N, C-alpha and C positions, 0 to 999 in steps of 0.2 A: 871717933869724931867724924870719920868719913861716913859711917852708917847714919849718924845723927843728922848731919847737914845735908846729905843726899844731893850733892852738887850734880846738876844736869845742864847740858847744853840746850838752851831754849830755842835759839835760832842760830843756824850755822853761818859760815862766812858767805854763802851764796844767798842768804835770805830765806832759807827753807825752814819753816816752823816745825818743831819736833812735837807733834800732837801727842803721840803715845808716851814720849818721855815726860811731858808736862802732866799727863793724866797719872802716870806712875808716881811722879813727884808729889802731886796733890794727895793721892791715896796713901803713899808711904808716910808723909809728914802729917796726915790727918788734918789737912788744912780745911776740909769741908765743914768740920765741926766748929770752926772758929767764928763763924758769922761775920761780924764787922770788927771783931777784935783781932786784927792783924794789921801789919804795916809792911810796906815795900820800900826798900832803900836801894837806890841805884847810884852808881859812881861813873863819872865821866872824867876824861882827862887825856892828855897827850899819850901817845904810845910810849911804853917803857917808863912811865912816871911813877910806878909803884902802886897802881890801883889795886891789883890782886893781893899784894902784900899787905896793904892797909886793911882790906876787907878780912883777910885771914886772921890778922891780929885783933881787929876790932870785933868780929863776930864769930871767931873760932871756926871759920869755914876752911875749905881745902882747895880753893881755886889754885890753878897752876900759876906759879910765879916764874919770873924771868931768871935765867941762870946768868949771873953777871960774868962768869968766866967763859961763856960761849958767845958773848957779844950781845950788842943791843939790837934785838929784832922783835918782831911781833910775837907775843905770847898768847894773848886771848884773841880768838877769832869768833866773830859773831857776838852772841849774848849768852851768858851763863847765869844760872840762878842756883841758890843754895839756901838752906834754912839756917838762920842764925842760931847758934847753940847757946842756950842759957839766957835768952832774952825774952822778957815778958812785956807786952803780949807777943804772940808768935810773929816773928819778923822774917821777911824774905829778902836776901841780899841779891842784887842784880849787878853783875860785872859786865860792862859794855866794852866792846872793842875800842882800843885807843884811837884817837884822832890824829891826823897829820902823819899817818904812817907811810913809809916809803913803799910798802908792798902794794898799796892801792893807788899810789901816785898822787900827783898834785891836783889833777882835775877830777878824780873819782871821789866825789864827796857825797854821792847820793845815799850810800849806806849809812854814812855818818849822820846825815839829817834824819833818815828814817829811824835809825836806832835812838837818836835823841828824842824825836817826837814820841816814839814808843815808850821811852823811859818817863817822859813828862806826863804822858797820859795814864801811866800805871802807878808810878812811884809816888809815895807821899813825901819822901825826902830824897833829894838829889845831891850827892857829894860831888863838888867840882874840885878835882885834884890839880893843884897849881904849884909851880916852883916859886919860892920866895923871891928869887932874883929877877923874876919876870914882871913883878908888880911895878907899875909906873912906866913900863916900856910900851911904846906905841905898836911895835910889830912883834910883840912877844907871842909865845905860842898859845897863850890863853885867849887872845883876841878872836881868832877863828872859832874857837870852841864856844865862847859867849855869843858870838854872832849867830852861830848855828842854833844855840839854845833859844835865843830870842826870836829868830826867824820862824822856827817851827811853832812857836807859840801863836803866831798869827793864823795858823791853820786849825787851831782849836776854836771853834765858834764860841763856845762858852767854857773857857779854861777854868780849871779849879786853882785855888791858891796853893802853890807848892813851895816847900822850904828848900832854898838853895843854901847848902852848907859848903862854903869855900874852905877847903883844907889847904893851908899854906905849908908846903913841905920844905924841909931843910931850912927852917926859919933862921935868920941871922940874929945878931945881938940887938937889932932894932926891935923895940917892944911892939907887940901886936896892936897896941892902942894907936900907934902911929901908922901902922900899915893898913889898918881897917879903913880909915877915911879915904886914903888914896885908892884902895880897891873899890870902895863904893862909888867914888867919883868916876873911876874908869867904867864901872858897870853902868852908871847912869848915862854916860856919854854913848856907850854902845847901844843902850836901850833907845836913846833919842834918835840915833841915826838908822836904826833898823826899820825897814818898811812895815807899817802896821795897817790893819783894816781901818776904814773910815770911822768906824764906831769907836775904835780904841786909839785914835791918833793922839788924843790929849790925855789918855789914861796913864797915870803914873805907874812906875814899876812895882810899887808896893801893893797895887791891886792884884797883881799876878803872882808875886813872890814874896816870901819871907826870907830875907837875906841874913845869914849867919856866917860868922868868920871864926875860924879856929886855926891854930898853928901847931905844927909838930916838928920836933927836932929831927935831925938826920938819922935815918935808920942805920946807916952804915957806920957813921962816926960816933953817934951817941945812942947806941941801941937800947941801953937800960932806960935812959931818959925818954926815948921814943916809946918804949913799952909802957912806962908809967903814964905818959900823956895820953896814949891810946886807951889805957884802962880808965882814965878819968873821962875821956870822951865816950867810952862805952856806956858809962853810967847815964849819959844823957838819952840813950836810946831805950832805957827801961821806962815803961809806961809812956811811950812817945805819943800815943793817941789820946791820952787824957787831956782834959782842958789845960792849956798852958804848956803842953808837951811840945816836943820838937817837931812833930808832924804838922801839916797844914790844917786847913779847915775841913778837909775830907768830904767836901760836898759831892764829889763824883765817885766816891768809893763804891766798889762793887762787893757784894757779900762774897765770902770766901768760897762758897759752893759754886759761884759763877765766875770765879777768877780764871779758870782754864778757858772757858768759852769766851769770856771777855777778851783775854789776851789774844786768842786766835783771831777774833773778829777785828780787833784794833790793828793787828799786824796786817791782816788782809786788806783793810781799807787803806792803810799807809802804803803797802806795796803797790796797790792799784792807783796810787798818787791822787787820792781823793781827799777832800777836806773832811776832817774828823770832827763830828758833832758829838761831844761827850754826853750831854743830856739825852740826845736821841740814842746814842750808843748804850747809855745806862738803861733806857726803856727797853731797847732791843734785847739786851742781856737779861733784864728782868723777865721779859716776855718768854724768852727761850727757856731760861732756868725754871721759871714758875710752871711753864708748860711741862718741862721734864719732871719736875717734882710732882705735879698733879698726876701725870701719867703713871709715874712710879707708885704713887699712893693708890691709884685706881687698880693697878696690877696687884699690889699687895693685898688690897681689899678682896680681890677675886679669889685669892688663895688663902685667905685668913681662916684659921681653924674654927674660930667662933662662928664666922659666916657660913662655912661649909657645914658645920654641925647644925646650925639653925636652918639652913636650906634643906638638909636631909630630914630634919624633924618636921618641917612644914609639909614636905611631900607626903608624910604619913598621916597628917591631920593637924588640927589647930594646936598652937603652942601658947601656953600661958606666958604672960609678960613678954610677948613678941616685940612690942614697941620698945620696951626698955632695953632688951637684948640687942635689937638692931640699932637703936640709937647709940648704945655704948660702942658698938663696932664702928659705926660711922664717926662718932666723936673721936675715936682713937686716931683715925687717919686724917680727919680734918685738923685735929690739934697738931699732928706731926707736920702737916703741910704748913700750918701757921708758924710753927717753930722754925722750919727750914726756910721759909720764904719771908720771914719777918723783916729782913734787912733789904729786900728788894723794893723797887718803886711801889709805893702804896697803891696807886691806881691800877698798875698792872697786877700787883699781888691780889688785890680784891677781885679784879675781873677774872683772873684765873681761878681764884677760889670759888667764885660763883659757877664757873664752868665745871670745876671739879665736883661741886655739890650737885649740879645738874646731871652730870654724867653718872655720878655715884647713885643718885636717886633714880635715874633711869635704869641703872643696873639692878638695883634692889627692888624696883617697883613691881616686876613680875612676881617676886616672892610675896610681896604685900598683897598683890591681887589674888594669889593662890590662898593666902591666909584669909582674905575676905570671902573667897569662894568656899573655904571650909566652914567659916562662920555662917555663911548663908545656908549651906547644906545642912549644917547641924541645927540651925534654927528652924529650917523647913521640916526636917525629920522630927524635931521636937514638936512642931505644930501638928503634924499628922498624928503622932502618937497621943498627944494630949487631947486632940479633938476626938479621936476614936474612943479614948477612955471616958471622956465626958458624955459622949453620945451613948455609950454602953450603960452609963449610969442613969440615962433617961432625961438628961437636961435638954433644954430647947436648943435647936440647931443654931439659930442666929446668935443667941447668948453665948453658946459654946464657942462659936467662931470668933466673936468679938473678944471674949476672954483669952482664948489661945493666941489670937493675933497680937493683942497687947503684950502678953508675957513674952512671946517669941521675938517681937520687934524690940522690946526692952533688952532681952538677952543679946540680940544682935548688936544693938547700939553699945552695950557695955563691952562686947567683944571688940567692936571697932575702936572704942576709946582705948582699950588695952593694946590694940595693935598699932595705934597711931605712934609716929615717931616725932621727936622734937624738931628735926631738921626740915620737915616738910609739913605742909598743910593739905594733905591729900584729901580729896573729897570722896566719901563712900556712898554718896547719894544714889549713884546709878546702880550700885550693887543692892542698896536698900530698896530701890524701886523694883529691881528684878525680884528680890525676895517677896516684896509686896505683891507683885504680879503672880508669882508662883503660888503664894498663899491664896490669893483670890481665885486663881485657876483651880487649885486643888479643892478649895471650899465649894466652888461652883460645881466641880465634878462630883464631890461627895453629895452636895445638895441634890444634884440631878439624879444621882444613883439612889439616894434615899427617897426622893419624890417618886422616882420610877418604881421603886420597890413598894412604896405605899400605894401608888396608883395600880400597880399590878395586883396587889393583894385585894384592893377594893374591886377591881375589875373581875378578879377570880371569884370573889364572893358574890358579886352581882351575877356573874354567869351561872354560878351554882344555884343562886336563888331564883333565877329566871328560867333557865332551860327546862327543868323538870316540870314546873307548873305550866309553862307555855306549851310544852309538848302534850301535857294532859288536856289542856284546853283545846288544842287542835284535834286531839282524838275525839273529844265530844263533838266539835264542829257544829255548834248550835248558833242561833242568832245572837246570843250573848257572848260568843267567843271573843270577838275583837273588843267590845267594851270591857270585858273582864281582863283581857290582856293589857288594855290601856290603863285600867285602874291598877293592875299589878305592876306595870312598868313605872307608873307615876309614884306609887307608894315606895317601891324598892329604890327607885332612883333618888327620890328626895331623902330617904333614910341614908342612903350611901353618901349623898352630897353633904348632908348634915354632919355625919361622922367624919367624912374626909376633910371638911372645913375645920373641924376641931383638931384633927390630927396634924394639919399643916400650920396651925397657929404659931408654933415655935419657929417656923422658918421666916416669919416676918416678910412675906411676899407682898408686892404691891397688888392693889385691888384688881388691876387689869389682868395680871397673871393668874390670880385666884379665880377670877371670872372665866378665864380661858380654860383652866383646869376643870372647873366645875362643869363648864359646857362640854368638855371632852368626856367627862364621866357620863353625863346624860347621853351624849352621842354614842358612847360605847354601849350603854344599856340598850339604846334603840337598835344599834347594829347587832347586838346579840339576838334580840327578838327577830329582827329582819333576817339574820342568818338562819336562825332556827325555822323561821317561816319558809324560807327558800328550801331548806333541807326537808321539811315536812311536805312541801309541795311536790317534791320528787317521789313521795310515797303516797300520793293522793289516790292512785288507782287501787292500791292495797286497802287504804282506809275506806274507800267507797264500797269495795266488795265486802269488807267486814261489816260496814254499816248496813248494806243490803241484807247480808246474811242474818244480822241481829234482828232487823225489823221483820224480815220475811219469815224466819223460822221461829220467832218468839212472839208471844202475845203481849198485851199491854202490861201484864204482870211479870214479864220476863220469863214466863214458863214456855217450854218447848211446845210448838204447835203439833197437834195430832190431826192428820188430814183424814177426817171422817166423811167428807163429802158435803158437809154443810158450809164449809168456808168459801168465801168469795176470793178466789186466788187472784183474779184480775185487780180487785180493789187493794188487796194486800200487796201485790206486786207494784201497783202505782204508788202506794205509800212508801214502800221500800225504795223505789226509784226517786221519789221526792226527797226522802231523807238523804240518799246518796248524792243527789244533785245539790242539795243544800250544803252538804259538806264540800262539794266541788266549788260552789260559789264562795264559801268561806276561804278556801285556799287559793282562789283565783287572784287575789290582790292583797297588798299590805294596807291595812286601814288603821294607821296609828295617828292620823291627823283629824279623825272624826268628820271626814267629808262624806256626804251621802253618795251612793252609787246605785245603779240599777242592774248589777250583775246577776243577782238571784232571779229577778223578774225576767231578764232576757233569757237566762238559761231555762227556766221553767216554761216560759211561753214558747221557746224555740224547740226544746228537746222533749218535753212531756205533753204539753197541751197541743203542740203541733200547729200553732197559729202563725205559721210563717207566711209572710206576704209574698205572693207570687209576683215576680217582676213583670212589668208591662212590656209590651212589644217594643215600645220606644226605648225603655231601659235596656232591653236585651240588644236592641240595635246598636246602642252605644257601649255595650259591654259592661254595664253596671249590674249589681245584684242588690236586692233588698234584704238578703239574709244577714241579720245582725251579727251572726257568728263568723261571717266571711270577712274577718278583719284581724289585724295584729295588735289592736289596742282596744281598750275599754273606754267608753265615754266617762269623763270626769275622773279618770285614773291616769296618773303619769306613767311613763314607761319605766321609771326606776322603781315604782311601786307595783308593777305588774309581775305576778308570779307565773300565771298561766294565761296565755293569750286566748282570745275567743276561738281561734282556729284550733289551738291545742285542746281546748275544752271539748270542742266538737269531736275531735279525734279520740280523746279519752272516753267520751261517752259511747262512741261507737264500739270501742274495744271493751268497755265495761258491760255493755249490753250483750255482746257476744260471749263474754266469760260468765255471765250470770244466767244466761238462757237455759243452761243445763239444769240449774237449780229449780227453775220454774217448771221445766219439763218433768223433773223427778217428782215435784209436788203434785202435778196433775196426774202422773202415773200412779203415785201412791193413793191418791183420792179415788181413782177409778178402780184400783185393786181392792181398796177397802169396800167400795160399793159392791163389787162382785163377791167378795168373801162373805158379806153379810146379807145377801139377797138369795135365799134358798127356794123361794117360791117361783114357779114358772110364770111366764107372762099371763096376763088375764085372758087373752084369747085361748091360751093352752088350757087354762083351767076350765073355761066354758066348754071347750072341745072334749075335755076329759069327762066333764059332767054329762054331756049329751051322749057321747059314745060309750061311756062306762056305766050307764044307768042300769043296764041289765046285770052287770057283774056286781054292782053295789047292792042291788035288790037280792042277789043270790047270797051275798055275805050276810045280809040282814036275816034271811030266812034260815041260814045255817051258822049258828054261833061258833061252831067248831072251826070254821074257816077263819073267823075273826081271831080265835085263840091262836091258830097257827100263824096268822099274819102278824099278830102281836109278838109272838115268840121270835119270828123271823126278824121283826123290826129290832127287838132287843139285841139279838145276836149281831145283826149288821151294825147296830149302833156301837156295840161293844168292840166289834172289829175296827170300826171307824176310829174310835178313840184310841184303841190299843195300837193301831198301825199309823195313826196320825196322817191319814190320807191327805187331808188338806195341806199339811206341811210338806208332804212328799211332792205334791204337784206344784208347790210354789217355785220349785227349782226347774220346772219344765215338765211337759207331758210325758215325753219319752223316758226321762230320768225317773218320773214318778211311777210309771208302769213297770219299769225294770225293778225298782226297789220294792214295790208292792208284791210283784210275782215271786220275788225271792223270799219274802217274809210271810206270805199268805198261809202256807201250809203249817209252818211251825207255830204261828199265832193261833190257828184254829185248833190244833192238837193241844196246845197249852190251855186254851179256854175250855175245851171239853174235859180235860183232866181236872181242872179246878172244879168244874161243875160236879163231876163224879165224886170227888172227895168231899165237897160240901154236902152232897146228898147222903154220904155215909157218916157225916158228922165229924169228919177229920179235915177241917180246912187247913190248907197249907199256905204259908206266907206267899204273898204276891211276888212273883218273879220280877226282879228289877228290869226296868226297860233298858233297851240298848242305849248306850251313851250317845250314840249318834242321833237317836230320836229325840232325846232330851235337849241336845244342843240345837237340833233343828227347831224344836218347839220354842226354845228361848229366842232363837233368831227370828221366828215368826212373830213373836210378841213385841220385839224391839228392833226397829230398823233404823240404821244410821248411814249416812253417806258423807264421808269426810271430804270427798272431792268436790261434790256439788254444794255442800253445806246444808243438805236436806236431812232433817232428823224428825222422826215421829215414833210414837209407841201406841199400843192398844191394850191398856190394862183391863178394860171391860171384857174384851174377847178372852183374855187369859183367865179371868175369873169365871166366865161362863164355861169355858172348856174344862176347867178343874171341877165345876159342879157336875157337869155331865159325866165326867170320868167317875166321880163318886157314885152317881146313880147307877152306872153300868156295873160297878163293882158290887153294889148292893144286890142287883139282880143276878 
């Protein structure tokens, strides 16, 4: 029984509240699970009036009882509590220290009043233990007790209706029906004289108390009858809180989970001698307990296995049925809160529940945000994958983006709906907007990349289509070069623009953007031509020399020229200079805008015709020059279109003439050499002198034909030696070299020639000895002359033919 009732001293004799003892009592008796289904019974009465004995028999508790053999002294000090054994609902018995004890003295009634107020504030039923023989007496021991009870009621601003059960101990033979009216009359008198607040001056006793009266026989004289009567009284405490039960209206009852805290706070207020406002105290207890319950539920939520598993799963990626799982976890703790706080003040309970919901939602919101982040990332990756797949299939870009965007946003919305929880109406619009911005940014990036790729391809094709033809046209360097380049540029640009416009149709770009891109394509094509023109302008000197060489060394039929002495080298040189200068004028400026200019006229008049205007003395005095090439710009040509300035043209022409002068000199030398090699007759004056001076010898030859025969044979021999030794070829390399070569070969050639003549005379001709390899090579060189350095080339096929005929004649002879 001792273990079941768990009797504990709640407040000691000095008024110290046993907090740990009460907490242990509440935990041991499992009072916290009772809600409002519990009752508190307190007992008051004079010292040594048998209060503890009555409680022990009535509720099977084990409060300490007075030992009659040791004398009448104070047994219960302070306030004790115990659980009533076998009573439903759960009932707590509270044994108060007896009043009017000699230990505290006549004047020390503070603790009596404090304990009485404490009992009235907590207990539903207050037992007033009285002796039967005191009823009707004016100065009996029950009067101070009742005055104390009624006085402390005035300190309860809103007292609840408490049941006062007067237990008449050691009743006499007088029936209880006669004693009860006398007792009630005494109680009414005491109530009337007790000072009350202004509000309750006319309030009857029935508004504060339910007064019940019962009697018990003497425990010492009639123990069995006492026990029987106590057993009957015990039955009245079963279901005491039910309607019509022994307990009062229970308006100020505190839920069992807040009983410990409520008792502590009530005693604290009473000890501080403050007025006790039970409704405010009820709200305060509800506030504290609901806060504690909410805090505990929040703590349990943070360590919940389901929550931790869900949190771990979300860290790895999106979780299906996230909203249902999280809602279930939250519902568990919200429901537990509602269950534990249901008996507390409704306003406080609801307010704390809202705070719990707010804190719990704040606690789980980061996980919800992480879930949305996973959904956004998943939808975004899905968009990128689907877009790439559609583009690889050849679908239009804008249509692909629209289709992928709709499907991915729908997927995200479905994921958000799945992740939503019932307890909150969280808005995912910001994450959705972020996803939309990411999709737009990626689509823009892909579009720019695709457009850049298309533009790069078309620019590459344009460059390939323009560079080679433009280079070829610049090599020609004719008057039609720039018109041809313009036609080529326009044709290729328009074709590229048409194809490009078709290629970007699927992007659904606005017209201004399309116009800008088309203009960029045209500008790029123009830039390609301009860049090529600038590149070619750097090679203009090489081109001019090639053009000069082509015109100077080849005739109109592109055949190599043979400098026979009949050609007008000056005229040919002037034509070659004009052609080269025309090429320079073509390369001097960019002419893509069809603007007329006078570059060619200025160059020809200044550099070939030499019609330079001599500056006047006045002009010279002010330092000006009339030379049109003494400038850094061309008339009617902008600086950005200038490739070669007039000053640079003049410098290039000077360098060009210096480098081509050798070619002209070689041509003149070749022409003079050709004249000398084909002119065997002496000058006319020498012929006249020979005729005049050799007339006698000529007449001698005519008179003696034998001399003619000898001369003819000598001529044939000398001619044969000339052809065999290739004397003209030997002397072509210089006089000294020719003499040395002829002297070394003269005797072998003569001997060989005589030997052949002897053999032919005998009728045994021998094959002609091969000529020395060097002679043949020299003969070949003499017939074809080339100069790679100067660009001069010429040949003499007629001379070769004549030389071969003469050789055959010599062999015949």
